[in-house]
TIBAMI-160694 format. One record per atom (N, C-alpha, C): x, y, z. Coordinates in steps of 0.02 Angstrom, whole numbers, plus 32768, in hexadecimal, padded with zeros to 4 digits. Layout:
N
XYZ ...
# end
This chain:
214
A848DFB705C8 A82DDFF705E0 A7EADFEB0603 A7E0E0130636 A7A2E00C065D A785E051066B A74DE063064A A730E0A60654 A713E0AD069A A71DE0E806B8 A704E0F506FB A6C9E12506FB A6CEE15A06D5 A699E18C06D3 A6A5E1BA0698 A672E1E10687 A67BE2110651 A67CE258066E A68AE2880642 A693E2CC0659 A652E2F40658 A61BE2D40647 A5DAE2F70643 A5B0E2E60680 A5A1E31606AA A576E30806E4 A530E2F406CE A514E2C206F0 A4D0E2AC06E1 A49EE2E106F6 A469E2E906CF A436E31C06DE A40AE3080718 A401E2C60720 A3D4E2AD0755 A3ECE269076B A3D0E25007A2 A3E1E20D07BA A3CBE1DA0785 A3F8E1AD0770 A3E8E17E0739 A3C0E1420750 A383E14E0765 A359E1180781 A34DE0E1074E A33AE0F40711 A32AE0C106DE A369E09906CB A3A0E0BB06C5 A3DEE09906B3 A3F1E06406E8 A3EAE0760727 A3F9E047075D A3C7E00D075C A389E01C074E A355DFE8074B A364DFB60713 A379DFD006D9 A38ADFA406A0 A3C5DF7706B1 A3F7DF9306D2 A432DF6C06E5 A41FDF370718 A3F8DF4A074A A3E4DF1A077E A3BADEE10761 A38BDEF20735 A361DEBF0716 A38ADE8F06EC A3BADEA906C7 A3E4DE7F069C A410DE5106C5 A42DDE6A06FC A456DE400727 A42BDE0A0748 A3EFDE1C075D A3C2DDEB077C A3B2DDB2074B A3A1DDC4070D A391DD9106DB A3CDDD6506CC A408DD8306C8 A445DD5D06BA A451DD2906F0 A44BDD3C072F A457DD0B0765 A41FDCD80768 A3E2DCEB0755 A3ACDCBB074F A3BDDC890718 A3D8DCA206E1 A3EBDC7806A8 A420DC4406BC A457DC5A06DA A48FDC2C06E8 A481DBFF0723 A451DC11074D A442DBE80788 A405DBBB077D A3E6DBBF0742 A3ABDB960735 A3BFDB4D0730 A38FDB200739 A39DDAD80737 A3B8DAC306F3 A3A0DAE406BF A3B6DAD5067B A3C3DB160655 A400DB30065B A40FDB70063B A403DB7005EF A411DB3805CE A406DB340586 A3BCDB3D0575 A392DB1D059B A34ADB230590 A332DB6A059D A34EDB8905D1 A33EDBCF05E1 A350DBFD05A7 A38CDBF2058B A3A2DC1B0553 A374DC100517 A364DBD20508 A339DBC304CE A2F3DBE204D6 A2DDDBE80513 A29ADC04051F A298DC4F0512 A2CEDC730524 A2CBDCBB0522 A2FBDCDC04F0 A32CDCB804D6 A35ADCD504A5 A339DCD70460 A358DCFC0434 A33FDD0203F0 A361DCCD03C5 A33ADC9C03AE A352DC690380 A333DC79033C A359DC95030F A33DDCAD02CF A312DC7902AB A328DC3A02AA A304DC070285 A2BEDBFA02A2 A2B3DC0D02E0 A272DC010300 A241DC3B02F7 A257DC7202DA A22DDCAD02D5 A1F8DCA5029F A1BADCB602B2 A182DCB60283 A15FDCF9028A A168DD250258 A14BDD68025D A0FFDD690257 A0E1DD310245 A098DD2D0242 A07ADD1A0285 A0A4DD0A02B6 A08DDCF902F9 A0B0DD280329 A08CDD5A0343 A0AADD8D036D A0C7DD7003AD A0AEDD3703C4 A0C8DD190401 A110DCFF03F8 A124DCF603B8 A168DCDF03AA A19ADD1803A6 A183DD5603AE A1AEDD8F03A6 A1CADDAA03E8 A1B2DD910420 A1CADDAA0460 A215DDA2046B A236DD6F044D A27FDD6A0457 A2A7DDA6043F A28BDDCF0412 A2ADDE0B03FD A2B8DE3A0438 A28EDE33046C A294DE5B04A9 A2B6DE3404E1 A29EDDF704EE A2B8DDD10527 A302DDC0051F A319DDB804E1 A360DDA804D6 A38FDDDF04EF A375DE1C04F5 A39DDE54050C A3B5DE4A0553 A38FDE24057B A3A0DE1C05C2 A3CEDDE005CF A3DDDDB8059C A408DD7E05A4 A450DD8E0590 A480DD6805AA A4C6DD720597 A4EBDD2F0595 A521DD2E056E A546DCF00563 A57DDCE20595 A58ADD0F05C2 A5BFDD0405F3 A5CBDD42061D A5F7DD3B064E A603DD73067C A624DDAF065A A655DDA2062F A676DDDA060C A644DDFE05E0 A617DDD905C1 A5E4DDF60595 A5B7DE2605BC A59CDE1005F4 A56EDE3A0619 A592DE73063D A5CFDE660656 A5F4DE9A0679 A605DED3064A A61EDEC3060E A630DEF705DE A5F3DF1F05C9 A5BBDEFD05BF A57EDF2005AC A564DF4D05E3 A55DDF31061F A53EDF570655 A56BDF8F066F A5ADDF85066E A5D8DFBA0686 A5D7DFF60656 A5D8DFE90615 A5D4E02005E5 A590E04205E9 A55CE01B05F6 A51AE03805FE A519E066063C A53CE0510671 A540E07806AE A564E0BA06A2 A59DE0B8067E A5C6E0F30673 A5A4E1240643 A585E10B060E A56BE13705DA A51FE14205DD A4FBE11305FC A4B2E11705FA A494E14E0622 A4B5E1640659 A497E1970683 A48EE1D9065E A4C0E1EA0634 A4BBE229060E A485E22505D8 A480E1EB05B8 A44DE1E30584 A408E1E405A3 A401E1C305DD A3C0E1C60600 A3B1E20E0615 A3E4E233062C A3D9E2780640 A3C1E2A30606 A3D7E29205CA A3C1E2B90590 A37AE2A7057A A36AE266057A A32AE250055F A2F3E2490593 A305E23F05D1 A2D3E23B0605 A2B9E1F50612 A28AE1F20641 A271E1B3065C A24FE1870628 A22DE1A505F7 A207E17E05C6 A230E16E0588 A250E1A0056A A271E195052A A2B2E16E0530 A2D2E16F056A A30FE1490572 A304E0FD056B A2D5E0E00591 A2C9E0980586 A2AEE0890541 A289E0B90523 A271E0B004DF A2ADE0AB04AF A2DFE0D704B8 A31CE0D40491 A340E091049C A345E07C04DA A369E03F04EC A34BE00204C9 A30BDFF904D2 A2EBDFBD04B6 A2E3DFC1046A A2D6DFFD0450 A2D2E0040407 A315DFF203E7 A34CE0080405 A38EDFF803EA A39CDFAE03EF A389DF8F0427 A394DF47042F A36CDF1F03FD A32DDF3203F3 A302DF0E03C3 A31BDF19037C A32EDF57036C A348DF660329 A387DF3E031B A3B3DF3A034C A3F0DF130344 A3E1DEC90339 A3B2DEAE0360 A3A0DE680358 A37FDE5B0314 A356DE8A02FE A336DE8302BC A369DE820284 A399DEB00288 A3CCDEB30253 A3F5DE730252 A408DE5A028D A42EDE1C0290 A404DDE20275 A3C3DDE20285 A397DDAD026D A394DDAD0220 A38DDDE70202 A387DDEA01B9 A3C6DDD30196 A3FFDDD701B7 A43DDDBE0199 A447DD7301A6 A425DD5801D9 A42DDD1101EA A3E9DCF201FA A3B8DCF401CD A374DCDE01DE A36DDC9201E9 A39DDC6B01D2 A398DC2301D9 A3C3DC080212 A3E3DC340237 A410DC1D026C A3E9DBFD02A5 A405DBC702C0 A3E7DBA502FA A40EDBB4033A A43FDBDF0336 A466DBF20371 A444DC2C0395 A436DC2503D5 A413DC5A03FA A43ADC9C03FA A417DCD203ED A433DD1503F2 A41EDD320435 A44CDD4D045B A43BDD68049C A46CDD9F04B0 A454DDCC04D9 A47FDE0204F2 A461DE4604E8 A476DE750513 A45EDEBA0510 A489DEE504E3 A4B6DEC504BD A4E6DEEB0495 A4C5DF1D0466 A490DF090444 A46DDF360416 A450DF72043A A431DF640475 A413DF9A049C A448DFC904B8 A47EDFAC04D2 A4B5DFD604ED A4D6DFFD04B4 A4DDDFDD047A A4F9E0000440 A4CEE03D042E A48CE0360436 A45FE06F0429 A46CE0A80459 A478E0990498 A488E0CC04CA A4CAE0ED04B8 A4FBE0C504A3 A53CE0E10491 A537E10B0451 A50DE0F50423 A503E11D03E6 A4E5E16103F6 A4B5E1610424 A496E19F0439 A4C9E1CB045E A4F1E1AD0488 A525E1D204AC A556E1F2047C A569E1CE0448 A598E1E80416 A57DE22703F5 A53CE22803E7 A51DE26203C7 A515E29B03F8 A501E28B0435 A4F1E2BF0466 A52FE2DD0488 A562E2B30493 A59CE2CB04B9 A5DEE2B70495 A5E8E2CD0458 A622E2B60430 A665E2CD044C A665E3020474 A6A4E31D048E A6B1E30904D6 A68AE2DA04F0 A693E2C40535 A6D4E29E053D A6F0E2A20578 A72CE27D058A A719E24705BD A739E20D05B6 A72AE1D505E3 A766E1C7060F A75CE1CE0651 A792E1BD0680 A79AE1720680 A7D6E15B0670 A7E1E1140662 A821E0FB0683 A81CE0BE069F A858E09C06B8 A87CE07D067C A8BAE0900673 A8E0E0780639 A921E0570650 A92CE017063D A96BDFF6064F A9A3E00D0620 A9DCE01F063D AA15E0360616 AA55E014062F AA6EDFE50607 AAADDFC20617 AAABDFA4065E AA75DF82066E AA71DF6006AE AA56DF8C06E6 AA4FDFCC06DB AA33DFFA070C A9EEE01006F5 A9C8E02F0722 A987E0490710 A986E094071D A965E0B706F2 A95CE0FF06FA A916E11106E7 A900E14C06FB A8BDE16406E8 A8C6E19B06B5 A8A6E192067C A8ABE1C30645 A865E1D5062D A85FE20E060D A820E22305EF A822E21105A5 A7F4E1E50592 A7F0E1CC054D A7B4E1EB052A A7BDE1FD04EB A785E21904C4 A74DE1E604BE A70FE1FD04C6 A6D5E1D104C6 A6D1E1A60486 A6DBE1C20449 A6D6E198040D A707E15D040E A743E1670428 A774E131042D A75BE0FB045D A740E1100496 A728E0E104C8 A6ECE0B904AE A6C2E0D80485 A689E0B40469 A6A1E07E0438 A6D6E08E0412 A6F4E05C03E6 A712E023040E A72FE0330447 A74CE0000474 A716DFD0048C A6DADFEA0498 A6A3DFBE04AE A694DF8A0478 A694DF9E0438 A688DF6F0402 A6BCDF370404 A6FBDF490410 A730DF160414 A723DEE7044E A70EDF030487 A6FEDED904C1 A6C6DEA704B1 A696DEBD048B A65EDE910479 A676DE57044E A6A5DE640421 A6C0DE2E03F8 A6E5DDFC0424 A70CDE150453 A731DDE90480 A702DDC104AD A6D0DDE304CA A6A2DDC104F8 A679DD8E04D3 A669DD9B0494 A645DD69046C A66FDD2C045E A6B0DD370454 A6DDDD000443 A6E8DCD2047F A6E3DCED04BC A6EFDCC404F7 A6B0DCB7051F A675DCC30500 A636DCB90524 A62ADC700531 A5FDDC630560 A5EDDC1E0572 A5CFDBFB0536 A5E7DBBF0524 A5CCDB9B04EB A585DB8304F9 A55EDB7D04C6 A519DB6604CD A514DB2004AF A50BDAED04DA A505DAA804C3 A53FDA930496 A57BDAA804A9 A5B5DA940482 A5C2DABF0446 A598DAF00438 A5A2DB1D03FF A5B2DB630418 A5DEDB8503F5 A5EDDBCA0405 A5D4DBF603CE A5A7DC2303DE A58ADC4E03AB A5BBDC830395 A5AEDCA0035B A5D7DCD60342 A5C5DD180362 A5E8DD4C034E A5DBDD8F0368 A5A0DDAC0342 A56FDDC60368 A535DDE50349 A548DE2C0333 A572DE300300 A58EDE6F02EA A558DEA002D4 A528DE8802AE A4F5DEB40293 A4C4DECC02C9 A4BEDEA70300 A495DEBE0338 A4B5DEFC0358 A4F8DEFB035C A51CDF350376 A514DF710348 A51EDF650308 A518DF9C02D7 A4D1DFB802D6 A49FDF8B02D3 A45ADFA102D1 A446DFC9030E A45DDFB30349 A44DDFD70386 A46FE01B0388 A4AFE01D0375 A4D4E05D0377 A4B5E0900347 A4A6E07B030B A489E0A902D9 A444E0C102F0 A41CE094030D A3DAE0A70325 A3E0E0DC035C A40DE0D1038C A416E10203C2 A430E14403A9 A45FE1420379 A47BE17F035D A446E1A70338 A41CE1850311 A3E7E1A702EB A3B3E1C4031B A3A2E19E034E A371E1B4037F A38AE1F403A1 A3CAE1F403B5 A3E6E22E03D7 A3EBE26A03A7 A3FCE25D0368 A401E2930338 A3BEE2B4032D A38AE28B032C A346E2A50320 A32EE2CF035B A340E2BA0398 A328E2DC03D4 A35EE30703F5 A393E31403D0 A3CAE33A03EC A3B5E38303F7 A3C8E39D0431 A3B7E3E20441 A3E7E411041B A3CBE44203FD A3F4E47203D7 A413E4A50407 
# end
């Protein structure tokens, strides 16, 4: 399935959403085209075993890791869902609170994953926690939205309207698949940052619930 658009018109031009997508794509291509991609990842990804909470300079990977990705499927699935769902969430929260929601969700997701795997030496990277926060907020704000989606049926394709909650669950499945086939790092393949997804989604949902218009 491939989502095309949702049934909720955006309130305003999604400038911040487009900026986040553009910045993430730029960093990804910088990452894969660097002279030493492994070194680039180690510099900016979140490696739990390297974190020292007594040294604030060691905490920047909780943010910088959001802009890195493990492969094309990983970044495409993240950025496309951000494109489809982020404009409405930005329209609700505005120019300031939308990026605050995005980065808070990403950091919260990374923190939760860190606390479950504090000794891991495998780099954690990806915008999945931040995007999950946007999707969590969308779920709270627009639970009855329909998503126009390309759906393959017995070798043919058709366009159907899928309920937003189902499509959000589909994104989680895509993340599991994209993690499984992501580019290996120095011969090692990391696991799925499941708790980063959960932490981001819950953070976004709570944020939207707190600021939800009555």
